[in-house]
N, CA and C of each residue as an Amber inpcrd file, in Angstrom:
protein
   588
  11.7370000  51.1930000  10.5930000  11.2700000  52.3450000  10.7990000
  10.9360000  52.5170000  12.0920000  11.6530000  53.4360000  13.0560000
  11.4210000  53.9590000  14.4210000   9.8100000  54.3240000  14.8310000
   9.0530000  53.4210000  15.6580000   7.8270000  54.2000000  16.0130000
   8.0170000  54.1910000  17.8200000   8.8900000  54.2140000  18.3280000
   8.9810000  54.4460000  19.7570000   9.4290000  53.2320000  20.3530000
   9.2820000  53.5470000  21.8180000   9.7040000  52.1450000  22.7240000
   8.4320000  50.9450000  22.5330000   7.3370000  51.6990000  22.2480000
   6.2360000  50.6360000  22.4180000   5.7920000  50.2370000  20.9280000
   6.0300000  48.8920000  20.9610000   5.7500000  48.4960000  19.7050000
   4.5180000  48.1340000  19.0330000   3.5080000  48.5460000  19.9240000
   2.1400000  48.3180000  19.5840000   1.7790000  49.9000000  18.7610000
   0.9100000  49.2120000  17.7190000   0.4360000  50.2880000  16.8110000
  -1.0840000  50.5130000  16.8140000  -1.8040000  51.4380000  16.6650000
  -2.9310000  51.5550000  16.0150000  -3.2230000  50.7620000  14.9320000
  -4.3450000  50.2690000  14.3740000  -4.6030000  49.7180000  12.8490000
  -4.7280000  51.5410000  12.0030000  -4.3340000  51.2160000  10.7080000
  -4.3340000  52.0550000   9.8040000  -5.8430000  53.0130000   9.5260000
  -6.6620000  52.0280000   9.7980000  -7.9800000  52.5190000   9.7870000
  -8.3830000  53.5340000  11.1190000  -7.8200000  53.0020000  12.1700000
  -8.0660000  54.1060000  13.3230000  -7.2050000  55.3010000  13.1040000
  -6.0840000  55.2540000  12.4870000  -5.3020000  56.6510000  12.2860000
  -5.9160000  57.1680000  11.3480000  -6.5670000  56.8830000  10.5290000
  -7.2760000  57.5350000   9.1230000  -8.2140000  58.2990000  10.0370000
  -9.0960000  57.3450000  10.6410000 -10.5170000  58.0280000  11.7070000
  -9.9580000  59.2000000  12.7320000  -8.7140000  58.9680000  13.1040000
  -8.2060000  59.9640000  14.2440000  -7.9550000  61.1780000  13.2620000
  -7.6170000  61.1090000  12.1210000  -7.1430000  62.1840000  11.1860000
  -8.6500000  63.1440000  10.6900000  -9.1960000  62.3630000  10.4270000
 -10.6170000  62.9340000   9.7850000 -11.4890000  63.3290000  11.1910000
 -11.1270000  62.7920000  12.4800000 -12.0650000  63.5310000  13.4400000
 -11.2700000  64.5930000  14.3130000  -9.9240000  65.0240000  13.6160000
  -9.5330000  66.1020000  14.6790000 -10.2200000  67.3340000  14.4740000
 -10.0450000  67.8740000  15.7840000 -10.8900000  69.2320000  16.2020000
 -10.1860000  70.3190000  15.1410000 -11.0010000  71.4720000  15.2150000
 -10.3760000  72.6650000  14.4860000  -9.3120000  73.2030000  14.9290000
  -8.7480000  72.8960000  16.4360000  -7.6980000  73.5890000  16.9950000
  -6.6680000  72.5660000  16.5580000  -6.8540000  71.1000000  16.8250000
  -6.1970000  70.0290000  16.5130000  -5.4380000  70.4490000  14.8700000
  -6.2520000  70.4740000  13.6930000  -5.9710000  70.5850000  12.5030000
  -5.0980000  72.0840000  12.0570000  -5.4770000  73.0610000  13.1810000
  -4.8320000  74.5180000  12.9210000  -3.4410000  74.1590000  13.5980000
  -3.2090000  73.3390000  14.5680000  -1.9960000  73.3490000  15.3520000
  -1.0930000  72.1070000  14.2330000  -1.7640000  71.1770000  13.5090000
  -0.9660000  70.4320000  12.4890000  -0.4360000  71.4430000  11.2910000
  -1.2800000  72.1170000  11.0790000  -1.1510000  73.1150000   9.7590000
   0.1930000  73.9690000  10.0680000   0.3650000  74.3460000  11.4300000
   1.0670000  75.5070000  11.9210000   2.4940000  74.7770000  12.0020000
   2.5450000  73.4300000  12.2720000   3.4960000  72.6970000  12.5630000
   4.0320000  72.5000000  11.3070000   3.1620000  72.1610000  10.4700000
   3.8640000  72.1650000   8.8760000   4.1410000  73.2010000   8.3300000
   3.7450000  74.5780000   8.8330000   3.9550000  75.8270000   8.3970000
   5.5260000  76.1350000   8.6370000   5.7910000  75.7320000  10.1310000
   6.8820000  75.9380000  10.6560000   7.9990000  74.9330000   9.9590000
   7.7080000  73.8060000   9.9930000   8.6520000  72.7890000   9.4220000
   9.0770000  73.0450000   7.9650000   8.0980000  73.5120000   7.3120000
   8.2720000  73.9620000   5.6650000   9.2280000  75.3700000   5.7960000
   9.0190000  75.9010000   6.6840000   9.7780000  77.4550000   6.8100000
  11.3680000  77.1030000   7.2900000  11.7170000  75.7980000   7.4490000
  13.0400000  75.5510000   7.7600000  14.1230000  75.7430000   6.2710000
  13.5480000  76.1220000   5.2330000  14.2070000  76.0570000   4.1450000
  14.5540000  74.8050000   3.4620000  13.6010000  74.1740000   3.4300000
  13.7050000  72.5850000   2.9340000  13.1310000  72.6290000   1.6360000
  12.5170000  73.7410000   1.3780000  11.9490000  73.6750000  -0.0520000
  10.6790000  72.6930000  -0.0950000   9.9180000  72.7190000   0.6340000
   8.5550000  72.0620000   0.6260000   7.6500000  72.6670000   1.2540000
   6.5040000  72.4940000   0.5210000   5.4860000  73.4090000   1.2810000
   4.5310000  72.7280000   2.2170000   3.8240000  73.6180000   3.3250000
   3.0680000  73.1230000   4.1410000   2.0690000  71.5870000   3.6620000
   1.4510000  72.3110000   2.6220000   0.3430000  71.1110000   2.1190000
   1.3110000  69.7590000   1.5590000   2.4850000  69.8770000   1.0680000
   3.4050000  68.7840000   0.6930000   3.2960000  67.9720000   1.9610000
   4.0640000  68.7000000   3.0850000   4.3110000  67.5980000   4.0940000
   3.1430000  67.1990000   4.7440000   1.6600000  68.0310000   4.6570000
   0.5420000  67.2370000   5.3700000   0.1400000  66.2200000   4.6650000
   0.2430000  66.1490000   3.0990000  -0.4800000  65.2970000   2.2510000
   0.5420000  64.0710000   2.4350000   1.9690000  64.2490000   2.2080000
   2.7410000  63.1520000   2.1510000   2.5620000  62.0580000   3.4530000
   2.5010000  63.0140000   4.6970000   2.4530000  62.4710000   6.0410000
   1.0120000  61.6650000   5.7620000  -0.0400000  62.0430000   5.3250000
  -1.1260000  61.4080000   5.2060000  -1.1090000  60.3120000   4.4710000
  -0.3370000  60.3960000   2.8330000  -0.4140000  59.0910000   2.4190000
   0.4080000  58.1370000   2.8190000   1.6650000  58.3360000   3.5850000
   2.2970000  57.4510000   4.1560000   1.6330000  56.6480000   5.3150000
   0.8130000  57.4330000   6.0910000   0.1000000  56.8960000   7.2200000
  -0.9220000  55.7640000   6.5650000  -1.7580000  56.3220000   5.4040000
  -2.5350000  55.6920000   4.6100000  -2.2860000  54.3140000   4.1300000
  -1.0780000  54.0960000   3.6520000  -0.3200000  53.0090000   3.0650000
   0.3050000  52.2890000   4.2730000   0.1320000  52.6830000   5.1740000
   0.8340000  51.5580000   6.3050000   2.2480000  52.0310000   6.4550000
   2.8560000  52.7670000   5.9830000   4.3220000  53.0300000   6.1250000
   4.8570000  53.8850000   7.3860000   4.1150000  54.6400000   7.9340000
   3.8870000  55.0650000   9.1080000   2.9560000  54.8730000  10.1870000
   3.3350000  54.4150000  11.0190000   2.2720000  53.5610000  12.1100000
   2.2500000  54.4310000  13.1910000   0.8480000  54.5220000  13.6010000
   0.7350000  55.3940000  14.9070000   1.0080000  54.5860000  16.0200000
   1.7800000  54.8760000  16.8150000   2.3230000  53.8970000  18.2320000
   1.3400000  54.3250000  19.7070000   0.7900000  53.1770000  19.6770000
  -0.2950000  53.3620000  21.1860000  -0.0340000  54.3590000  21.8710000
   1.2100000  54.5840000  22.1200000   2.0520000  55.2910000  23.1980000
   2.0030000  56.6940000  23.2810000   1.5650000  57.0900000  21.9010000
   1.5810000  58.6810000  21.2590000   0.4320000  59.2200000  21.1590000
  -0.0220000  60.5830000  21.3790000  -1.1990000  61.2250000  20.7050000
  -0.9730000  61.4520000  19.4840000  -2.2800000  61.1140000  18.5700000
  -2.0660000  61.4930000  17.1960000  -1.5790000  62.5560000  16.7500000
  -1.5970000  63.8450000  17.2340000  -0.9730000  65.0240000  16.9470000
   0.5180000  64.8880000  16.9910000   0.9640000  64.3800000  18.0910000
   2.2100000  64.3070000  18.0880000   3.0350000  63.4180000  17.1970000
   1.9890000  62.1260000  17.0130000   2.5830000  61.3380000  15.8920000
   2.5980000  61.8340000  14.5950000   1.6820000  62.6210000  14.1750000
   1.3900000  62.8740000  12.7460000   2.4280000  64.1360000  12.6500000
   2.7450000  64.9490000  13.7790000   4.2140000  66.2540000  13.3550000
   5.2100000  65.4200000  13.4190000   5.6310000  64.3320000  14.0390000
   6.6040000  63.5190000  13.8770000   7.0520000  63.0320000  12.5390000
   5.8950000  62.7140000  11.8840000   5.9320000  61.9390000  10.6010000
   6.3150000  63.2030000   9.3370000   5.6980000  64.3190000   9.6430000
   5.9700000  65.5830000   8.9320000   7.5500000  65.8390000   9.3620000
   7.9660000  65.7760000  10.4790000   8.9180000  66.3090000  10.7200000
  10.2450000  65.4950000  10.1600000   9.7240000  64.0900000  10.0050000
  10.8150000  62.8080000   9.4940000  10.6520000  63.1740000   7.7270000
   9.7830000  63.5690000   7.3970000   9.7610000  64.0120000   5.7980000
  10.7390000  65.2480000   5.3390000  10.8930000  66.0080000   6.3660000
  11.7410000  67.3180000   5.9370000  13.2590000  66.5960000   6.2550000
  13.6840000  65.6550000   6.4770000  15.2210000  65.3420000   6.5800000
  15.0660000  63.8640000   5.5110000  13.9090000  63.5860000   4.8370000
  13.9080000  62.3020000   4.0690000  14.4700000  63.0090000   2.4420000
  15.4550000  62.6030000   1.8310000  16.3920000  63.0200000   0.8810000
  15.3460000  62.5960000  -0.0770000  15.0390000  61.6090000  -0.3310000
  13.9960000  61.1890000  -1.3040000  12.8600000  61.9110000  -1.5300000
  12.3260000  62.5870000  -0.3780000  11.1040000  63.3780000  -0.2630000
  11.4720000  65.0030000  -1.1020000  12.4790000  65.4650000  -0.6880000
  12.7630000  66.6810000  -1.0670000  12.9130000  66.9660000  -2.4090000
  12.6550000  68.1180000  -2.8230000  12.5650000  68.5630000  -4.1610000
  14.2340000  68.8180000  -4.6920000  14.2130000  68.6490000  -6.1360000
  15.7140000  68.9280000  -6.6470000  16.3190000  70.2430000  -5.9000000
  15.3290000  71.3490000  -5.8260000  15.7550000  72.8600000  -5.6670000
  16.4230000  72.5260000  -3.9890000  15.6030000  71.6210000  -3.4080000
  15.8280000  71.6070000  -1.8550000  17.4180000  71.2120000  -1.6050000
  17.7520000  70.0320000  -2.5710000  18.8890000  69.4510000  -2.5440000
  20.1460000  70.2210000  -3.1240000  19.7560000  71.3460000  -3.5660000
  20.9050000  72.2720000  -4.3050000  21.4630000  72.8110000  -2.9440000
  22.8370000  73.0500000  -2.8590000  23.6580000  73.7070000  -2.0590000
  23.9170000  75.3060000  -2.5530000  23.2650000  76.2160000  -2.1780000
  23.3380000  77.4170000  -2.5680000  24.5450000  78.1320000  -1.7150000
  25.1990000  79.2260000  -2.5640000  26.1000000  80.1790000  -2.2170000
  25.3450000  81.6030000  -1.8470000  25.4290000  82.1330000  -0.9210000
  25.1180000  83.3230000  -0.5040000  26.3940000  84.0030000   0.3530000
  26.4740000  85.5530000  -0.3310000  27.3720000  86.4750000   0.3570000
  28.7530000  85.5330000   0.6770000  29.4580000  84.7430000  -0.3810000
  30.5720000  84.2180000  -0.1530000  30.6210000  82.7000000   0.8560000
  29.3390000  82.6440000   1.3660000  29.1830000  81.7140000   2.7100000
  28.2810000  80.5620000   2.0300000  28.8350000  79.1440000   1.9920000
  28.0150000  77.9130000   1.6890000  26.9620000  77.5130000   2.7940000
  26.0560000  77.3320000   2.1830000  24.9450000  76.3260000   3.0690000
  25.7900000  74.9470000   3.5590000  25.9050000  74.7200000   4.5850000
  26.3920000  73.2650000   4.9090000  25.6820000  72.2710000   5.8340000
  25.4170000  71.2600000   5.1040000  24.4920000  70.2020000   5.7280000
  25.2320000  69.3680000   6.9220000  24.3330000  69.2270000   7.7050000
  25.2830000  68.7020000   8.8990000  26.2180000  67.5440000   8.6760000
  25.7500000  66.8180000   7.8500000  26.4950000  65.4250000   7.1420000
  27.7810000  66.2400000   6.5960000  28.3290000  67.3360000   5.9920000
  29.4220000  67.6700000   5.5650000  29.9660000  68.2750000   6.3960000
  29.7720000  68.5020000   7.5940000  30.3920000  69.4910000   8.7150000
  31.8370000  69.0860000   9.1160000  32.0690000  67.7760000   8.9930000
  33.2500000  67.1310000   9.2310000  34.4430000  67.3660000   8.1830000
  33.7450000  67.0590000   6.9250000  34.6850000  67.3750000   5.9060000
  34.9660000  68.8500000   5.7720000  34.0860000  69.7400000   5.8580000
  34.5090000  70.9120000   5.8570000  35.4970000  71.7730000   6.8060000
  35.2050000  71.1610000   8.1310000  36.2210000  71.5150000   9.3910000
  37.4380000  70.9010000   9.0280000  37.6660000  70.2150000   8.2330000
  39.1120000  69.2280000   7.7330000  40.0210000  70.4880000   7.0830000
  39.0380000  71.0150000   6.1850000  39.7100000  72.1110000   5.4310000
  39.7050000  73.6110000   5.9380000  39.0380000  73.7490000   6.9130000
  38.9040000  75.1570000   7.7800000  38.9960000  75.1890000   9.4120000
  39.7920000  75.1020000  10.0790000  39.7840000  75.2140000  11.7700000
  39.3650000  76.4520000  12.2530000  38.7280000  77.0870000  11.5820000
  38.4850000  78.5870000  12.3790000  37.3470000  78.3570000  13.5480000
  37.5690000  79.3350000  14.3260000  36.6060000  79.2000000  15.5130000
  35.5460000  79.3330000  15.1820000  34.7430000  80.0670000  14.2350000
  33.4260000  80.0140000  13.8780000  32.9240000  78.6890000  13.5580000
  33.4170000  77.9460000  12.6280000  33.4730000  76.7950000  12.4330000
  33.1430000  75.6460000  13.2840000  33.7960000  75.9510000  14.4140000
  33.7810000  75.0810000  15.6520000  32.5350000  75.1970000  16.3100000
  31.9950000  76.4280000  16.4940000  31.1560000  76.8520000  17.1280000
  29.8780000  76.5250000  16.1870000  29.8610000  76.3680000  14.7840000
  28.8680000  76.3950000  14.1470000  28.4800000  74.4610000  14.2190000
  29.6170000  73.7490000  14.2680000  29.4980000  72.3560000  14.4540000
  28.9850000  72.1130000  16.0530000  29.4770000  73.0160000  17.1300000
  28.5520000  72.5930000  18.3490000  27.1960000  73.1240000  18.1780000
  27.2590000  74.1680000  17.8660000  25.5630000  74.3730000  17.7270000
  24.7850000  73.1790000  16.8820000  24.9610000  72.9250000  16.1190000
  24.4510000  71.6620000  15.4810000  24.3520000  70.7010000  16.2710000
  25.5080000  70.4450000  17.0880000  25.4750000  68.9440000  17.7970000
  24.3170000  69.2700000  18.9200000  24.4700000  70.3430000  19.3510000
  23.6890000  70.9250000  20.7050000  21.9360000  70.8000000  20.3430000
  21.9070000  71.4340000  19.0580000  20.3810000  71.3580000  18.4200000
  19.9740000  69.8820000  18.2550000  20.8370000  69.0950000  17.8880000
  20.3340000  67.5240000  17.5010000  20.1620000  67.0450000  18.8440000
  20.8210000  67.2810000  20.1550000  20.5760000  66.6350000  21.3230000
  19.4120000  67.3260000  21.7950000  19.0110000  68.6170000  21.6300000
  18.0570000  69.2880000  22.4040000  16.7460000  68.7700000  21.4510000
  16.8180000  68.6450000  20.0350000  15.7510000  67.8670000  19.8100000
  15.3150000  66.5700000  19.9680000  16.3560000  65.7920000  20.5130000
  16.1840000  64.4680000  20.9800000  15.8960000  64.3180000  22.0260000
  15.9280000  65.3110000  22.9830000  15.4070000  65.4100000  24.4880000
  14.0900000  66.0480000  24.5140000  13.3660000  66.6730000  23.4340000
  12.0190000  67.2940000  23.3750000  10.9810000  66.3870000  22.4100000
  11.8590000  65.5370000  21.7360000  11.1200000  64.6650000  21.1460000
   9.4280000  64.1130000  21.4650000   9.3000000  63.6900000  22.3160000
   7.8910000  63.2580000  23.2440000   6.8640000  64.3810000  23.4480000
   7.6210000  65.6620000  23.4120000   6.9580000  66.9720000  24.1050000
   6.0460000  67.8120000  23.1650000   5.0470000  67.7950000  22.5930000
   4.5850000  68.4280000  21.2820000   4.6790000  70.0310000  21.8040000
   4.4580000  70.3110000  22.8670000   4.2960000  71.7370000  22.9980000
   5.9060000  72.5470000  23.1120000   6.8590000  71.6090000  23.5320000
   8.4110000  71.9290000  23.2420000   8.9090000  72.1560000  21.8490000
   8.2960000  70.9020000  21.1890000   8.8130000  70.8270000  19.7640000
   8.1120000  71.9010000  18.9310000   7.0250000  71.8970000  19.2160000
   6.3260000  73.4440000  18.2850000   6.9980000  75.0050000  18.6340000
   6.8710000  74.8950000  20.0860000   7.7630000  76.0770000  20.5230000
   9.1990000  76.2190000  19.6840000  10.2000000  75.0800000  19.6920000
  11.3080000  75.1120000  19.0840000  11.4600000  75.2880000  17.7060000
  10.2950000  74.9020000  17.1720000   9.9360000  74.9040000  15.4680000
   9.7110000  76.2900000  15.1350000   8.7200000  76.9500000  16.0300000
   8.1680000  78.1980000  15.9950000   9.7330000  79.3170000  16.0370000
  10.5220000  78.9670000  17.4860000  11.6830000  79.8040000  17.3560000
  12.3100000  79.8770000  16.1480000  12.8280000  78.6450000  15.6230000
  13.7270000  78.6950000  14.5280000  13.1610000  79.1820000  13.3370000
  11.7010000  79.3100000  13.3050000  11.3630000  80.2230000  12.1400000
  11.0180000  81.5430000  12.5060000  11.7510000  82.0650000  13.6490000
  11.6910000  83.7650000  14.0560000  10.2120000  83.9390000  14.2250000
   9.3720000  83.0610000  14.5860000   8.1490000  83.6670000  15.2590000
   8.1830000  84.2130000  16.6070000   7.7850000  84.9510000  17.0850000
   7.6410000  85.6820000  18.1950000   6.2640000  86.1460000  18.7260000
   6.1580000  86.3600000  19.8930000   4.9470000  86.8800000  20.3940000
   3.5350000  86.4190000  20.3070000   2.4820000  87.3240000  19.9730000
   1.4190000  86.7070000  19.3720000   1.4190000  85.6260000  18.1510000
   2.2970000  85.7810000  17.2000000   2.4610000  84.7400000  16.1830000
   2.9110000  83.3390000  16.7670000   3.6740000  83.4250000  17.6910000
   4.1640000  82.1740000  18.2010000   3.1140000  81.9690000  19.1550000
   2.3650000  82.4880000  19.7920000   1.2560000  82.0250000  20.7440000
   0.1380000  81.3150000  20.1800000  -0.0260000  82.1570000  19.0350000
  -1.1190000  81.6190000  17.8700000  -0.6450000  80.2310000  17.1260000
   0.5640000  80.1730000  16.8500000   0.9550000  78.9700000  16.2360000
   1.0730000  77.5550000  17.1520000   1.1260000  77.8550000  18.2730000
   1.3150000  76.8900000  19.4730000  -0.2970000  76.7750000  19.9470000
  -1.0550000  77.3170000  19.6870000  -2.6680000  77.5300000  20.2270000
  -2.6810000  77.5620000  21.9880000  -1.9890000  78.5210000  22.4820000
  -1.4070000  78.7610000  23.6120000  -1.8340000  80.2030000  24.4720000
  -2.2880000  80.2690000  25.5400000  -2.3130000  81.9560000  25.9170000
  -0.7160000  82.4890000  26.1550000  -0.8850000  83.4910000  26.8930000
   0.3930000  84.2260000  27.1900000   1.1760000  83.3330000  28.1530000
   0.6280000  82.8010000  29.5330000   0.9030000  82.0480000  30.5260000
   1.7790000  80.9670000  30.0980000   0.7830000  80.3100000  29.2700000
   1.0270000  78.9690000  28.8810000   2.6340000  78.9440000  28.1110000
   2.2240000  79.8810000  27.3220000   3.6810000  80.2630000  26.3760000
   4.9850000  80.6200000  27.1990000   4.5660000  81.5920000  28.0550000
   5.8300000  81.6480000  29.2250000   6.2930000  80.3930000  29.8960000
   5.6220000  79.6600000  30.3850000   5.6100000  78.3630000  30.8900000
   6.6450000  77.6170000  29.9170000   6.1360000  77.3490000  28.6000000
   7.0540000  76.4770000  27.7500000   8.3190000  77.1660000  27.6360000
   8.5590000  78.4420000  27.4060000   9.5120000  79.0770000  27.1040000
  10.5450000  78.9000000  28.3040000  10.1270000  79.0280000  29.4890000
  10.8820000  78.8130000  30.8550000  11.3050000  77.0490000  30.8030000
  10.4940000  76.3000000  30.3530000  11.0890000  74.8600000  30.2130000
  11.9910000  74.6470000  29.4950000  11.9150000  75.3560000  28.1490000
  12.8580000  74.9930000  26.9290000  14.1490000  75.7320000  27.3560000
  14.0800000  77.1620000  28.2040000  15.0620000  77.6800000  28.7030000
  16.0440000  76.6810000  29.3810000  15.1590000  76.2510000  30.4980000
  16.2980000  75.4320000  31.4760000  16.8250000  73.9950000  30.8440000
  15.9390000  73.7170000  29.5810000  16.7540000  72.5560000  29.2980000
  17.9350000  73.0510000  28.4260000  17.8920000  74.1170000  27.5570000
  19.1250000  74.7290000  27.0060000  20.2490000  75.2530000  28.0270000
  20.0100000  75.6230000  28.9050000  20.7320000  75.7730000  30.1630000
  21.5190000  75.0170000  30.4600000  20.8960000  73.4970000  30.9010000
  21.3330000  72.2740000  31.2950000  22.1930000  71.7910000  30.2600000
  21.8520000  71.8900000  28.7080000  22.8420000  71.1850000  27.6370000
  23.9880000  72.2050000  27.7380000  23.8950000  73.4480000  28.0570000
  25.1630000  74.4270000  27.6720000  26.1290000  73.8440000  28.8580000
  25.8030000  73.7000000  30.4390000  26.4130000  73.1640000  31.0960000
  27.3090000  71.8800000  30.8660000  26.5480000  71.1250000  30.2900000
  26.7940000  69.6910000  29.7830000  28.1140000  69.6720000  28.9250000
  27.6620000  70.7770000  28.0190000  28.6490000  70.5460000  26.8660000
  30.1930000  71.5600000  27.2940000  29.7500000  72.2070000  28.4860000
  30.8700000  73.1080000  28.9820000  31.8640000  71.9560000  29.7920000
  31.2680000  71.4290000  30.6130000  31.8970000  70.3120000  31.3660000
  32.6730000  69.3620000  30.5890000  31.8600000  69.1290000  29.4710000
  32.3740000  67.8960000  28.2370000  33.9860000  68.7330000  27.7910000
  34.0210000  69.9570000  27.2420000  34.8970000  70.5980000  26.7140000
  35.9800000  71.0650000  27.8620000  35.9590000  70.8770000  29.3740000
  36.5730000  71.5730000  30.3350000  36.6780000  72.9460000  30.7140000
  35.3040000  73.5940000  30.1400000  35.0470000  74.8840000  30.6030000
  34.4740000  75.0890000  31.6760000  34.2230000  76.2580000  32.3490000
  33.2900000  76.1650000  33.3430000  32.8980000  77.7820000  33.1650000
């Protein structure tokens, strides 16, 4: 279990006390993060994410690193649940067909690519790759993580502002920072592929 670069973690009792001592704003931010993560089509509810993250924390299976604020740690615990195959419901594991297009999991992209070399598929694979790199780069930045999750859930304007618990100016600053990161990634990938 990766708990970050610092191996020191708070005792479980301290993590439970931090959870129970959350302010209303922090609780709302955790609920909004859970809603955004649950809205990614993984077939789990926000309540299930919060409950399971709490249970794993209480049992000592997810430890709170001393190097991270509690809300960042807890949001990360929920985010890891979304990709945990043992946690997902059977409905979430089913690959559905819609409009003759299959929903392809990132693990299966190379297999599909072997059978279809269309330009669209290459673009989808590239976008998946870029998204993974972007998510890794913003992993320790709660504001950017929540912004990225909100954008993926089609949140805009006031809804996004409320989900992040920021004002208009702070939201604009976060968007600018995220845009710069994305632009930088695009330049890196274009250089990697020999484009300019």
